[in-house]
C-alpha positions in Angstrom: -1.6 10.6 -5.0 -0.6 9.8 -1.4 -2.9 6.5 -2.1 -1.1 5.2 -5.1 2.5 6.6 -3.4 1.6 3.8 -0.3 -0.1 1.6 -2.6 3.5 1.1 -5.1 5.6 1.4 -1.3 3.5 -2.1 -0.5 4.3 -3.3 -3.0 8.0 -2.9 -3.7 8.7 -3.7 0.2 6.6 -7.0 -0.3 8.6 -7.9 -3.1 11.5 -10.4 -1.7 8.7 -11.8 0.1 6.0 -12.5 -2.7 9.2 -14.7 -3.8 9.4 -17.2 -1.1 5.8 -18.5 -2.5 6.1 -22.2 -4.7 2.8 -21.7 -5.9 2.2 -20.4 -9.8 0.0 -18.8 -11.5 -0.4 -18.9 -15.2 -2.0 -16.5 -17.8 -2.7 -19.1 -20.6 -3.5 -19.2 -24.1 -5.3 -22.1 -25.8 -6.9 -22.9 -29.5 -10.1 -24.8 -27.6 -10.4 -22.7 -25.1 -11.2 -25.5 -22.7 -11.5 -26.1 -18.9 -7.9 -26.2 -18.4 -7.7 -22.7 -20.2 -10.6 -20.9 -17.7 -8.9 -23.1 -14.6 -5.5 -21.4 -14.9 -6.8 -17.9 -16.3 -10.3 -17.6 -13.2 -7.1 -18.9 -10.8 -5.1 -16.3 -12.0 -7.7 -13.9 -11.1 -8.7 -15.1 -8.0 -4.4 -14.3 -6.9 -5.4 -10.9 -8.5 -8.1 -10.7 -5.8 -5.9 -11.7 -3.1 -3.3 -9.4 -4.2 -5.7 -6.7 -4.6 -7.8 -7.3 -1.6 -4.7 -7.4 0.7 -3.4 -4.0 -0.1 -7.5 -2.6 0.0 -8.9 -4.1 3.7 -7.2 -4.0 6.7 -7.7 -7.0 8.8 -9.1 -4.9 11.5 -11.0 -1.6 11.7 -10.1 -1.2 15.7 -7.2 -0.7 17.7 -7.2 -4.8 19.1 -6.1 -3.1 22.4 -9.7 -1.5 22.4 -12.7 -3.2 24.0 -15.3 -2.6 21.4 -12.9 -4.3 19.1 -13.5 -7.9 19.5 -17.1 -7.4 18.8 -16.3 -4.5 15.5 -13.4 -6.4 13.8 -15.2 -9.4 13.4 -18.4 -7.9 12.1 -16.5 -5.9 10.2 -14.7 -8.7 8.5 -18.1 -10.8 8.2 -20.0 -7.6 6.5 -16.5 -7.8 4.4 -16.6 -11.8 3.2 -20.1 -11.3 2.5 -20.4 -8.6 0.5 -16.8 -8.7 -1.5 -15.5 -12.6 -1.7 -19.0 -14.3 -1.4 -20.4 -12.6 -4.0 -16.7 -12.5 -6.7 -16.5 -16.6 -5.5 -20.0 -16.9 -6.2 -19.8 -15.1 -9.5 -16.7 -16.9 -11.0 -17.2 -20.2 -10.2 -20.7 -20.2 -11.2 -19.4 -19.0 -15.0 -16.9 -21.3 -14.8 -19.2 -24.1 -14.1 -21.9 -23.1 -16.9 -19.1 -21.6 -19.6 -16.3 -23.5 -19.1 -18.0 -26.8 -17.9 -21.3 -27.5 -19.7 -20.6 -25.3 -22.6 -17.3 -26.1 -23.3 -18.2 -29.9 -23.2 -21.6 -28.7 -25.9 -19.4 -26.8 -28.3 -17.1 -29.8 -28.7 -20.4 -32.1 -29.2 -20.8 -29.5 -31.9 -23.5 -27.2 -30.7 -23.8 -23.7 -29.7 -23.7 -21.0 -26.6 -26.8 -19.1 -26.7 -26.6 -17.4 -24.0 -25.4 -17.8 -20.2 -28.4 -16.1 -16.8 -26.3 -15.2 -14.2 -28.4 -15.2 -11.0 -27.4 -13.8 -7.8 -26.5 -15.8 -4.9 -28.5 -15.9 -1.8 -30.0 -13.9 -0.4 -29.2 -11.4 -3.8 -31.3 -14.2 -5.6 -33.4 -17.1 -5.4 -32.7 -18.9 -8.9 -30.1 -21.0 -10.2 -28.3 -19.5 -12.8 -28.4 -21.5 -16.4 -27.1 -21.6 -19.4 -29.1 -21.7 -22.4 -27.2 -24.6 -26.0 -28.9 -24.9 -29.2 -26.9 -27.4 -32.2 -27.0 -30.9 -30.7 -29.5 -33.0 -32.6 -26.3 -35.4 -33.5 -25.3 -35.5 -29.7 -24.8 -39.0 -28.9 -25.9 -40.0 -25.4 -22.8 -39.5 -23.7 -22.2 -36.0 -25.0 -24.9 -35.5 -23.2 -24.3 -37.1 -20.4 -20.8 -35.3 -19.9 -22.5 -31.7 -21.1 -24.7 -32.9 -18.0 -21.5 -33.3 -15.9 -19.4 -31.0 -17.1 -20.9 -27.9 -14.8 -18.7 -29.8 -12.0 -16.3 -31.1 -13.7 -14.9 -27.9 -14.4 -14.6 -26.1 -10.9 -13.2 -29.8 -9.9 -10.2 -29.0 -12.5 -10.1 -24.8 -10.9 -9.9 -26.3 -7.3 -7.5 -28.5 -8.4 -4.9 -26.0 -9.3 -5.9 -24.3 -6.2 -5.3 -27.3 -3.9 -1.6 -27.9 -5.6 -0.7 -24.3 -5.1 -1.6 -24.1 -1.5 0.0 -27.6 -0.8 3.1 -26.5 -2.6 2.8 -23.1 -0.4 2.0 -25.3 2.5 -1.1 -22.5 3.6 -4.7 -21.8 2.9 -5.6 -18.2 1.9 -8.7 -17.2 2.8 -9.4 -15.7 -0.2 -8.9 -19.2 -1.6 -11.3 -20.8 1.0 -15.2 -20.1 -0.7 -14.1 -20.5 -3.8 -12.6 -23.9 -3.1 -15.4 -25.1 -1.3 -17.7 -23.9 -3.8 -15.2 -26.0 -6.4 -14.7 -28.7 -5.1 -17.5 -29.5 -3.3 -19.4 -28.8 -6.4 -20.1 -32.2 -7.7 -20.6 -34.2 -4.2 -22.7 -31.0 -2.6 -24.8 -30.0 -5.2 -25.3 -34.2 -5.2 -25.9 -34.4 -1.3 -28.2 -31.1 -0.6 -30.0 -30.6 -4.0 -33.6 -32.1 -4.1 -34.7 -30.4 -6.9 -35.6 -32.8 -9.8 -33.5 -30.8 -12.9 -30.8 -30.1 -11.1 -27.3 -31.4 -12.9 -26.7 -34.8 -10.3 -30.3 -36.1 -11.0 -30.3 -35.0 -14.5 -27.1 -36.7 -15.0 -28.1 -40.2 -12.8 -31.8 -40.0 -15.2 -29.5 -40.1 -18.2 -27.0 -42.7 -16.9 -29.4 -45.3 -16.0 -31.1 -45.1 -19.0 -28.6 -44.8 -22.0 -27.0 -48.6 -19.8 -30.0 -50.6 -18.4 -33.2 -48.3 -18.8 -33.5 -48.9 -15.0 -33.2 -47.2 -11.5 -29.5 -49.0 -11.1 -28.2 -45.9 -10.0 -29.6 -45.0 -7.2 -30.0 -41.5 -5.3 -29.5 -43.2 -1.7 -26.2 -44.2 -3.5 -25.3 -41.4 -4.8 -25.9 -38.9 -1.5 -24.0 -41.7 1.0 -21.3 -41.5 -1.6 -21.3 -37.8 -2.1 -21.9 -37.0 1.6 -18.9 -39.8 2.2 -16.2 -37.3 -0.4 -17.3 -33.9 2.0 -16.3 -35.6 5.0 -13.0 -37.0 3.7 -11.5 -34.4 2.0 -8.5 -32.7 4.8 -8.9 -29.8 2.8 -12.6 -29.0 3.1 -11.6 -28.1 6.8 -8.7 -25.9 6.5 -11.1 -24.3 4.4 -13.4 -23.7 6.8 -10.8 -22.7 9.2 -9.1 -20.5 7.4 -12.1 -17.9 6.6 -14.7 -18.9 9.5 -12.2 -19.2 12.3 -8.5 -17.6 11.9 -9.5 -14.8 9.3 -12.7 -13.9 10.9 -12.1 -14.1 14.6 -8.6 -13.2 14.0 -7.4 -11.2 11.1 -5.0 -14.2 10.3 -4.4 -14.4 5.7 -3.8 -18.0 5.8 -3.7 -21.3 7.8 -0.9 -23.4 7.9 -1.7 -26.6 6.3 -0.7 -30.0 8.6 0.7 -32.7 6.8 1.0 -37.1 8.2 5.0 -37.1 9.0 6.3 -40.1 6.5 10.0 -39.5 6.7 12.3 -36.8 7.9 11.7 -35.2 4.8 8.8 -36.5 2.8 4.8 -35.8 3.8 1.5 -37.2 3.1 -2.0 -35.7 2.7 -4.3 -38.2 1.5 -7.8 -37.5 0.5 -11.0 -38.8 -1.1 -13.1 -37.7 -3.3 -16.0 -39.3 -6.7 -16.5 -38.4 -10.3 -18.8 -38.2 -12.2 -17.8 -40.0 -16.0 -19.9 -40.4 -19.1 -19.6 -44.6 -17.6 -20.6 -43.8 -14.2 -19.4 -42.8 -10.9 -16.2 -43.2 -10.1 -14.2 -43.4 -6.8 -10.7 -42.0 -6.6 -8.5 -42.4 -4.2 -5.7 -39.8 -3.3 -2.3 -39.2 -1.6 -0.2 -36.3 -1.8 3.3 -36.4 -1.0 5.7 -33.1 0.2 9.6 -33.4 -0.5 10.5 -29.9 0.3 9.9 -27.1 -2.5 8.3 -30.6 -4.9 4.3 -31.6 -4.5 3.5 -35.2 -6.0 0.7 -37.0 -6.4 -0.4 -40.8 -7.1 -4.2 -41.8 -7.6 -6.4 -44.6 -8.2 -9.7 -44.7 -9.1 -12.7 -47.3 -10.0 -16.1 -47.6 -10.9 -18.3 -47.8 -8.0 -19.5 -51.1 -9.6 -23.0 -49.9 -10.6 -22.3 -50.5 -14.4 -19.5 -51.7 -16.1 -16.1 -52.2 -14.8 -13.5 -49.4 -15.4 -10.5 -47.8 -13.3 -7.5 -45.2 -13.9 -3.9 -44.8 -12.1 -2.5 -41.4 -12.5 0.6 -39.1 -10.8 1.5 -35.4 -11.1 4.5 -33.8 -10.1 5.2 -29.9 -9.7 7.7 -27.4 -9.1 10.8 -30.3 -10.4 13.8 -27.8 -10.3 16.1 -29.0 -13.1 18.3 -25.1 -12.7 16.9 -21.8 -10.4 15.3 -20.2 -13.1 13.7 -23.7 -14.6 11.1 -26.5 -13.6 8.7 -29.3 -14.6 5.1 -30.3 -13.9 4.7 -33.9 -14.9 0.8 -35.4 -15.2 0.3 -38.6 -16.4 -2.9 -41.2 -17.0 -3.4 -45.2 -17.9 -6.8 -45.8 -17.9 -9.5 -48.8 -18.8 -13.1 -47.5 -19.7 -15.9 -49.1 -21.3 -17.1 -48.1 -24.7 -17.3 -44.2 -25.3 -19.6 -43.0 -28.7 -18.3 -39.5 -29.6 -18.4 -37.6 -33.0 -14.9 -36.1 -34.1 -15.2 -34.3 -37.4 -19.1 -35.2 -38.4 -18.2 -39.1 -37.7 -18.8 -41.6 -35.2 -16.8 -43.3 -33.2 -16.4 -45.8 -30.6 -13.5 -46.4 -27.8 -12.7 -48.3 -25.6 -10.5 -50.1 -23.2 -6.6 -48.9 -22.3 -5.8 -45.2 -23.3 -3.7 -42.4 -21.4 -2.3 -39.3 -21.4 1.1 -37.9 -20.6 1.7 -33.9 -20.2 4.7 -31.9 -19.6 5.2 -28.3 -18.3 8.2 -26.7 -18.5 8.6 -22.8 -16.0 11.1 -20.9 -17.1 11.6 -18.2 -14.9 13.3 -15.2 -16.5 12.5 -12.0 -14.0 14.8 -13.6 -10.3 15.7 -12.2 -7.3 18.9 -13.0 -5.3 17.4 -16.4 -3.4 17.1 -17.3 -6.0 13.1 -18.0 -6.4 11.2 -16.6 -9.2 8.6 -13.7 -10.0 7.6 -13.9 -13.6 8.1 -16.6 -16.4 7.3 -18.4 -19.4 5.0 -21.2 -19.5 4.7 -24.0 -22.3 2.6 -27.4 -21.8 2.7 -29.8 -24.6 1.2 -33.8 -24.2 -0.5 -36.3 -26.1 -3.2 -38.4 -25.0 -5.3 -41.0 -26.7 -9.3 -41.3 -27.0 -10.9 -41.8 -24.4 -12.3 -39.6 -21.4 -9.7 -37.8 -18.8 -11.2 -34.7 -15.9 -11.1 -31.7 -18.3 -9.6 -33.2 -21.6 -11.1 -33.7 -25.1 -12.7 -36.9 -25.4 -10.4 -37.4 -29.1 -7.4 -38.4 -29.4 -4.6 -35.7 -29.9 -2.0 -32.9 -29.8 -2.2 -30.9 -26.4 -0.7 -27.4 -25.6 -0.9 -24.6 -24.2 1.7 -21.4 -23.5 1.3 -18.0 -21.8 2.6 -16.5 -18.6 3.2 -17.5 -14.8 3.6 -15.3 -12.1 4.5 -16.4 -8.3 3.8 -14.0 -5.9 3.4 -14.5 -2.2 
């Protein structure tokens, strides 16, 4: 009972601090149960782990003025990371990769998920996790390519949500670091370092070469070079490593401040590069995040890597645009030009190419607030429209998009 009272006391005392955060974690419902559904709910799951972790696990077990503190405290924190964060992060991110990545793309192509085999990470296991699918006899070649890249795609969607929250708050919480490193680098890391011929990147390379030219146009060396460049040019990778392996491990700090490049007195910039697999070949992506007080904006431009047909995409995002103390909006817009993609819709074969776009508006209404006034709990509703074509994490066909649920802002 005393332990329960202590936990409640910590929650009550820290409530005013929770409302200082600009991050938002949503538990949503969606009929398709797609990649954004998985990403939103799993991101909220990581937030729950973070809150529980902060309450249960002390940052040190020996007072820092004791002679053994510089050894015992880092050893304790490393053990905690290895036995909790490492294991939980691997399980959640792997299941997202399999179920909401490969699995979601297979379901969209008319297939069925038979089972998912999870194998623990080294040194607890030495086998890759995998998903078993069926009912894909009528899937097009590009739908199969999309299934192959879907695992890394889903983790990219999830890590995008983590990054957005961390940039809004201006800090990198160590409880998200291992998951971010897994998710954001699932595609480039998998491509650069895994040599297994049946791995997703090698399978993707074979499938897309066979689909377009029946020859080795997209080479392993080219994919590896782009992957290494992407790994080294993401500043958030640096903050992730610093947060978990330096600030937390050696000093017991919960979070690491994120530094932006000042543009003006009020506007700050953080650029990054990445690449994305698509059903028509890799795209090179150039992103710039702009921070303006409590609001975050992103502009992005991407284009084909030159191996196959040309493609391009421009996108703009805005988060936490406030209409009032209780009401805020997020906006996602995309415009693209891409080669033809063949897929089945309601049993009919369709081929879409050329210009397309996506516009999604998210409204957040916070009905529990404090005197600051920043919200603690609210409602989230997202609606938009997408034309047929490929967009990260979205369905291939055209249609109305809708998601709704509860949103939280905690510190």
